[in-house]
Every structure is written in C-alpha cells, then in structure tokens.
Wavefront OBJ file of the C-alpha trace (Angstrom):
o trace
v -8.527 15.078 -11.840
v -5.304 15.365 -13.860
v -5.168 14.178 -17.428
v -3.105 11.147 -18.344
v -0.099 12.323 -20.354
v 0.419 11.276 -24.006
v 1.279 7.589 -24.537
v -0.925 6.726 -21.559
v 1.720 8.034 -19.162
v 4.233 5.400 -20.176
v 7.892 5.844 -19.456
v 9.770 3.249 -21.496
v 12.386 1.584 -19.305
v 14.944 -0.762 -20.867
v 16.191 -3.949 -19.199
v 19.485 -2.526 -17.922
v 17.816 0.627 -16.586
v 15.021 -1.443 -15.029
v 17.457 -3.646 -13.119
v 19.310 -0.554 -11.882
v 16.053 1.159 -10.868
v 14.821 -1.927 -9.030
v 18.095 -2.047 -7.058
v 17.701 1.656 -6.244
v 14.114 1.003 -5.166
v 15.199 -1.701 -2.710
v 17.886 0.595 -1.279
v 15.270 3.353 -0.943
v 12.993 1.010 1.037
v 15.868 -0.106 3.262
v 16.891 3.518 3.926
v 13.727 4.168 5.930
v 14.168 4.457 9.690
v 12.357 2.011 11.918
v 8.639 2.710 11.961
v 8.741 4.503 8.583
v 8.929 1.544 6.182
v 7.121 2.757 3.034
v 6.016 -0.811 2.230
v 4.328 -1.178 5.636
v 2.808 2.319 5.349
v -0.966 2.009 4.942
v -1.698 5.722 4.375
v 1.151 7.178 2.280
v 2.485 9.391 5.063
v 6.035 8.007 4.578
v 5.989 8.220 0.767
v 8.257 11.285 0.587
v 10.977 9.929 2.871
v 14.424 9.951 1.256
v 13.128 10.181 -2.325
v 15.839 10.651 -4.982
v 15.973 13.906 -6.954
v 15.549 12.342 -10.401
v 12.414 10.207 -9.957
v 9.754 9.203 -7.430
v 9.415 5.709 -6.027
v 6.074 4.312 -4.943
v 6.058 1.489 -2.421
v 4.663 -1.979 -2.923
v 2.977 -3.933 -0.138
v 3.575 -7.091 1.837
v 0.245 -8.294 0.456
v -3.405 -7.374 0.824
v -5.335 -4.147 0.312
v -3.766 -0.710 0.850
v -4.987 2.783 -0.017
v -2.366 5.532 0.058
v -2.417 9.273 -0.601
v 0.679 11.251 -1.441
v 2.005 14.338 -3.149
v 4.494 13.926 -5.988
v 6.660 16.795 -7.234
v 6.004 17.785 -10.827
v 8.645 16.731 -13.334
v 9.441 13.376 -11.727
v 8.790 10.025 -13.407
v 7.297 7.315 -11.154
v 8.677 3.795 -10.689
v 6.833 1.149 -8.693
v 6.537 -2.610 -8.146
v 3.422 -4.609 -8.868
v 5.054 -7.823 -7.619
v 8.669 -7.982 -6.522
v 11.086 -9.847 -4.303
v 14.755 -9.983 -3.470
v 16.881 -12.561 -1.741
v 20.506 -13.302 -0.975
v 22.703 -15.721 -2.873
v 22.643 -17.872 0.286
v 18.941 -18.464 -0.369
v 19.478 -19.354 -4.030
v 22.354 -19.025 -6.448
v 19.856 -19.030 -9.340
v 17.283 -16.332 -10.112
v 13.762 -17.134 -8.934
v 10.545 -15.520 -10.140
v 7.215 -15.412 -8.370
v 4.344 -17.131 -10.181
v 1.902 -14.596 -11.636
v -1.735 -15.434 -12.289
v -2.748 -11.790 -12.766
v -0.925 -8.453 -12.687
v -2.051 -5.044 -13.880
v -1.829 -1.348 -13.156
v -4.088 1.484 -14.316
v -3.585 5.248 -14.146
v -6.934 7.057 -14.192
v -8.406 3.896 -15.705
v -5.817 3.634 -18.499
v -3.880 0.326 -18.459
v -0.126 0.647 -18.006
v 2.479 -1.647 -19.497
v 4.389 -3.680 -16.917
v 7.939 -4.914 -17.377
v 9.695 -7.861 -15.781
v 13.196 -7.087 -14.498
v 15.554 -9.613 -12.964
v 19.095 -8.909 -11.886
v 21.770 -8.861 -9.240
v 22.702 -5.970 -6.973
v 24.512 -5.310 -3.711
v 22.628 -4.394 -0.558
v 23.766 -1.462 1.598
v 25.877 -4.038 3.512
v 27.474 -5.199 0.231
v 25.682 -8.541 0.239
v 24.979 -9.819 -3.283
v 21.256 -10.192 -3.834
v 18.952 -11.359 -6.608
v 16.043 -9.131 -7.522
v 12.945 -10.056 -9.500
v 9.823 -8.066 -10.164
v 7.052 -6.809 -12.367
v 7.416 -3.054 -12.451
v 5.506 -0.068 -13.715
v 6.902 3.254 -14.854
v 5.054 6.494 -15.524
v 6.416 9.561 -17.290
v 6.293 12.849 -15.367
v 2.687 13.909 -14.881
v 1.117 17.335 -15.202
v -0.038 18.952 -11.953
v -3.331 17.563 -10.714
v -4.892 14.503 -9.149
v -4.449 10.921 -10.346
v -5.542 7.468 -9.239
v -3.088 4.598 -9.693
v -4.573 1.139 -9.171
v -2.268 -1.875 -8.838
v -3.602 -5.440 -8.619
v -1.815 -8.768 -8.758
v -2.325 -12.367 -7.679
v 0.156 -15.243 -7.728
v -2.568 -17.912 -7.667
v -1.125 -19.380 -4.471
v -2.772 -17.098 -1.913
v -0.555 -14.008 -2.200
v -2.216 -10.951 -3.725
v -1.950 -7.185 -3.755
v -4.603 -4.534 -4.290
v -3.104 -1.057 -3.930
v -4.683 2.268 -4.748
v -2.627 5.455 -4.806
v -4.352 8.826 -4.812
v -1.573 10.978 -6.217
v -1.488 14.742 -6.229
v 1.176 16.153 -8.518
v 2.264 19.594 -7.271
l 1 2 3 4 5 6 7 8 9 10 11 12 13 14 15 16 17 18 19 20 21 22 23 24 25 26 27 28 29 30 31 32 33 34 35 36 37 38 39 40 41 42 43 44 45 46 47 48 49 50 51 52 53 54 55 56 57 58 59 60 61 62 63 64 65 66 67 68 69 70 71 72 73 74 75 76 77 78 79 80 81 82 83 84 85 86 87 88 89 90 91 92 93 94 95 96 97 98 99 100 101 102 103 104 105 106 107 108 109 110 111 112 113 114 115 116 117 118 119 120 121 122 123 124 125 126 127 128 129 130 131 132 133 134 135 136 137 138 139 140 141 142 143 144 145 146 147 148 149 150 151 152 153 154 155 156 157 158 159 160 161 162 163 164 165 166 167 168 169
C-alpha cells in the first residue's frame, strides 16, 4: 500500500480556489454521457471519464454505501465532495447549506481536513446556480495503492459511506 505523503496528504485549498474547483467538479459530473454518471457509478468504472489535465476529481454519491476502485495518474491532486449540493436561483436566492451531524475522510487511516465552500457559478447552460459543500483535497500521491474512506451524516436520514481503492500509476 502506498505511503501517505507528508502533511497527511493535504492540499491546502483557499476559499476562492475551492469555490472554483467545486464549480468545475459539477461541470465534470454534468459532462458525463447518459449511463456514465460518475456519482451513480457504484464500481469506479467511469472515474476516468473527461478528467481535467491538472487534477483528478472523485465522485460523491446520491447517498448510501459505495465502494469504488480506480486508477489515478501520478502527479495529480485529488478533489472530492464529502457532502455537496447545488441548486438554481429559482429554488433559492440565498445560499443554503445541508445540516451536518458528522463528516470525515481518511486516507490510509489518516484523517483529512475538510473545507466548506459556498459560492455561485454558471451551469453549462449559463444558468446561475448556488453551490455548497464540504470538500476534501489531497496533494499528488506517490505511485501505489491507497484507501480513501468518506463518511457523513446529516442527522435527518441522509448519509454517505464511500470507500475508494485508489491505485496511483
């Protein structure tokens, strides 16, 4: 199994960068063709679809337990949601956050710092949307195998329990 990089694998993301990355993440999810939604993917087979050249996105879930396996190119930082949501201004003109009872992520058993990012972006159809989420970021990893565990619960019946078996090549 690969070793966690110095600083526990943390990639420090500032607020402005985090909002921009979360908007890019949503656009990445929406770029998937029908039947290849990375959030619906229960195995990781769609993880590589349309990844940007400068980082690697990991998908969240629509709730529940998911175990995924995927290869990640060496030299790419990882960015992923623990909890996140987006909605149009028609739904609400004000930002809304999901309640969080518990949220954590661990890489090879080492806890990762999560950051809350909230902002506004435009969808591929130029619709203004709010985005909120708790996000994790990991610096580029050395080649090898890693286990990323993501768990969260909003205390109202929505929860996620995602395990990624990552192979950095």
